[in-house]
N, C-alpha and C positions, 0 to 999 in steps of 0.2 A: 795911739799907744806909743810911749817913748821906746825907741829902739836901743837895745844894749848889745854891745859887741862881745861875742864869746870867742876867745882866742884858743886855737888848737895848734900846738907845736908838735911837729914830727921830730922825734929825737933819733938821730942815727948814731949808733955807737959801733965800736970795733968788735963788741961781743956778738957772737952768733947765738941765736935762740936755740935752745935744745929741742924745742917743739916748734915745727914750722907753722902749724895751724893754731897760732896763739896770739893773744894781745897782752902786752904788759904795759903798765903806765903809772903815772903819778897824777893825783888830783890836788889842786891847790886853789886858794882864793885869788881872784884876779886883781884885787886891790892891794893886798899886803903880802902876797906870795906865800902865806902860811899853808902848810899841808892841811887837807880836810880828811880826818879819819871818819870811818863809819858811813862813807858815801856809798850809794847804791850804783853798781855797775852791772848792766845786763843787756842781753840782746833781746830786743822787743819781740813779744809774742813767741817766746821760746821757754825752755826750762834751764837755760844757761845764764847764770849770774853769780855775782859775788859782792863783797863790800870791801872798802879800802881799809888797810891796817892802820895802826897808830901813826905811821909815817906817811899816810895818804897813798900808799902803793897798792896795786892790784894786779891780778893775773887771771885771764880767761884762756883755758886750754881746750884742745880737741874740738875746734869749730869745724863743722861739716863743710866739705868742699862743694862747689858747684852752684852756689847761690849768692845773692846780694843780701845784706843785712843792715839793720839799724841799731847802732850801739846807743844806749840810753844811759845818761849819767845824771844823778839827782842827789841832792842833799837838802835837809831842812833849811829854809831861809835863802836858798839860791835858785836861780833860774835853771830849768832843766836844759841839759845840753844833749843834742843828738848828732851822731856822726854816721853817715852812710858809707858802707864799704862792701867790697866783694871778696870772696875767698881767695881770689888770685892775688890780692894785695898782701896777704898774710906772709910772714909775721909782721906785726905792727908794734911800734914802741911809741906811746903817746904821752904828751904832757897836756892835761886838760885844765884850763883855768875857768872857774865859774864866777859869774857875777851875782851880786845880791838881788833878791827878788823884789819886784815892785808890782803890786796888783793894779791892772789897768784894763780898760776896754776901749776899743776905738770909738771916738765920737760920743762917749757916754760919760757923764759926771759920776764918779765913783761914790757909792753910798756905803754906809757902815753895815756890817753883817747884822742880821736880825738875831736878837737875843734868844728868842724861842723858835729859831729857824727849823730845827729838826722836828719839833712837835708839829709845826705848821706845814712844812714842806717835805718832811722825810718820806712819807708814803709815795708822793708823786715822784721824788727822786729815785727811790728804789724800783718803782714800776718801770721807769724809763731808762734806768741805768743797768740794773741787774736783770730786769724783765719780769714776766709773770708766768713763765713756763714751769713745768714740774721741777726741772733742774734749778731754775732761779729761786723757787720757793724754799729750797734747802740752803741757800747762800746766806751768810751772815757777815756783815762788815764789823770787824773786831774793834776798830778805833773810830767810831762815829764822831767822837769829840773833835777830830781833825777837820770835819766837814763844816763849811760855812755857807750861808745862804744870803744872797743879796737880791732884793726885789726892786726892779726898775719899772715903776708904775707908768711913766710917760711912754716908754718903749714897749711896755707890756711884756717884759722878759723876766725870767728868773735865772740868775747866774749861781752856779755851785762851784766852789773851789775847795781845795784840801791843803792844809798846812803841812801834811806829811804824806808819804806814800800809803795808800789804803791797803789794809790787810783783809782779804776776802776769803772766807772758808766756804768751799763748795762741797758740802757733805754728800751730795748726790753723785758727783763725778770724782770725788777724792782728791781735789786740788786745793792748795793754798795759792791764791793769786795775789801778788803784790802789784798794785795798779797805780802808776804815776798819772794822776788825773791832771790834764793840761787845760781842758775846757769842757764845760757843760752849760749849755744854754737851752732853756725851754721857752719856746715862743707860744704864748697863750693864745694869740690871735689865730695863728695857723695850726695850733696844736702839733707843732713839730719840735723835735729834739735834735740837737747837734752836740756830740761829745767827741773828745779827742784825748787819747792817753796811750800809755805803754804798759802792757802786762808782762809779768814774769811769773812762770808757773813752777810750783814745787809740789811734791807728793805729800799728802797728809800723813801717810804711813811710809815714809821714805826708807825705813830700815826693815820693812817686811815685804813679803811677796805680795804683789798687787792682788787684792781680793777680786774674785770672779764677778761680783756685783758691779765693781767699777769698770772692769773690762767690758761687760755687757752694755752698761749705760753710756760709756764713751763711744762705743761703736754705733749705738743708736743715735747719739747726738751728732756724730760725724756725718752719717749718710743723709744727704739732702741739705747739708749746711753750705754756707758760702764758700768755705775752704774746699769742700768736696766739689762744688760747682767749678771753681777756678782751676783746680787740678784736672778735672775732666775736660775743661775747655782747652787747657794747655796741651794735654795729651790726646786730643781728638777722641774723647771717650764719652761725649755727652749722651748720645742715644743709647749705647750699650749699658750705661750705668743709670739710666732712668730719667734723664733730663729731656724735656721737650721744650725747645726754645723757638719762639715765633716773634716776628716783628710786630710792632703795635704802634698805632697812632691814637692820640687823644684829641678829639675834635669837639668844638662847641656847635650844637645844632638846635633847631627848634623842634620840639617833640610834642605830641598830643598828650595832654594830661586830662584824664577823665575825672569828673567831679562826682564820685560816688557818695553814698549816704554817710560814709565815715569821715569825709574830708571837711569837718566843721571848722578847721583852722584856716581855711581859705577865705581871704577877705579881698573884695574887689570894689572899685569906686567908678562912678560914672564921670562924665566930663565936667560936671558941676562939683565934683569932690564928695558926693554923697555915696554912702555904702549901697551896694547893689548885690543882688543874689547872683552868685557865679553861674555862668551857663553850664550846660551838661558837660562841655569839654572846652578846653582852651589850649593855646600854645605857650610853651615855656622853654627858655634857654636851658639846655642841659648838656653835660659833658658825656660823650660816648667814646667807647674804645673800639677802634677798628683793628681787628686781629688778622694777621696774614695766615693763609692756609698752610704754607710750606713750613715743615720742621727743619730748622737750621742745624748745620754741623759746624765744627770749628773753622773749616775752610772759609765760611761765609763771614766770620767774625774776627779772625786773627790775621795779622799782617806782619811782615818782616820789619824788625827794628834796625837800629844802627849796627848791631852786631850780627845782622843777617839771621838772627833767630826769629821764629814766628811767634812773637810774644807781645804784639801790640793789639790790644782789645779795643775794637772801634765799631761804633754803630750810630745811626742817626735816630732821632725820636726815642721810642721806648722799646724794650724787650719784655716779652711775657715769658717767664721761666716757670715751668711746672715740673715738680718731681713726682713721678707717677709710681714710685715704689713705696710711698708712705702717704697716709691720710693726714689731714690737719688734726692736731690733738684737740681734745676737749677745751683746754685752756685758751686756745686761739679763737675758736668759735665763740666761747663765752665772752672774751674781751671785746669782740666786734659785734656782739649781739645778734649773731646769725642764727635764725631759726630755720635752718635747713640741714639736710643730711651732710655729714662730713665729706669733703671733697679732697682731691689731691692737693698737696702744698703748692700754692701759686704765689709768684712774686713779680713785681714790675721794677725794671731797672732802667736808669737813665744816666748818661754821662753829662756832667754840667759844664765842663770846660769847653772853650771855643773850638779846640781841635777835635773834640769828640773822641778822645783816645786816652787809654791808661795802659801801663805796662804790668804784665802779670808774670809770675814765676812758677816753676814746676812744683814748688812746695806749697802753693796755694796763696802766697803773698801777692800783693799788688799795690801799686802806688801811682799817683797820689790817692790814698784811700778816701779822702774827703770829697773826691770828685765823682765817686760812684754812689748815687743815691738810690735807695730801695724803699718800696712800700710792699705791703702784703706780708707773706710769711717771713722772708729773709729780713725785712725791716722790723718785724716783731721780735725776732730772736735778739737777745742782748748778751751782756757779759756772763750771765748765768749759764749760757749754752756754749761758751767759747772754749776752744781747745787750742793747745800750742801748735805751732807750725811743724814741730818735730814729731807730732803724733801721726802714726800710720796704723790703721786697723788691719787685721788679717783679711785676706780676700774672702768675700762672701759669695758663694755660688750655690745654685740649686743642683738637683740630681742630673739635670740635663746638661749642665755645664755653662748655662747662660748666667750672666752676672746679675745679682740682685734678687731679692725676695720682697714681696709685698708685706709690709708691717702695718698692722692696724691696732 
């Protein structure tokens, strides 16, 4: 992929900001210096955003203290620009210069978008992007015409891009999500999806009191979510708030497979290459999960970072994370074809970078987010269940005062 240079200039002026927790700036074209009106400026995974005026200027005010953030800048036809900052750097005065967008994938010859892409690939994209939960089923992408599909047959991949920021209405949770889609790749061989983007949240009914149904549904979506898990991990609240975390290894072993009357699909051959009747049992290489008995707390998983805060999440192999305050929903068991009673929500986590560490924050954010892989329940939840990082539910307690209630 050709690399483009994005220039960020910090402008220092003699004027003092009237609001210390703010960002003001100018957005312009990197080639000709012309201002870019109507550009999207927002803090990723939050409800704080704006657009540039006719002169390309913008202001973001009242940014909460105590966290690190990612400022996202996008405009149709330009490369998305991101800028990481912390609240201690505020106020900021920025001049951001955007480069023109060129579609490219590493080591892949670019193909033209499919003319009937949405008809052919739309359901697969929605299932792996929005999800298939009850919340996801109520979501609607308002501008599907912006979505393009490219099928790479040799690599057995599907790439999805968007010419504009996606407008998603979540009628179940009451949000309008503006999603800047940066990457979506579906691997047909491994049946794995990788997507990267930046969401901005707004209320569907911004001028009215939040309806009680949205309050209830958001609270249910929050408890047991990845954001809830990271916040509990940061604050050493895993066990009190219903998370059971254990170490796990996946090993390949030879296991005995019994050939019952129903295994008509088993075919074996003798040394001459002729088909033979399978024996009553045989050995087969299978992958098994070895799960540790000890339930871990944050002290076993968090370590001090450069700022001496205990915010480095690190572990080897896998973690098994179970949320024992909620059962798996019907939609989850349906998708995985499980013909068993509903169990507690269970997920498997692994860190893929060589250092086996990522940084987490008190608000539930973590980075680099692409280096924490999940399967199971947390991997099943997608954009349709996402909440902004500035969302906090009311404390949920039972009559005895212990945190959490079982929801089924």
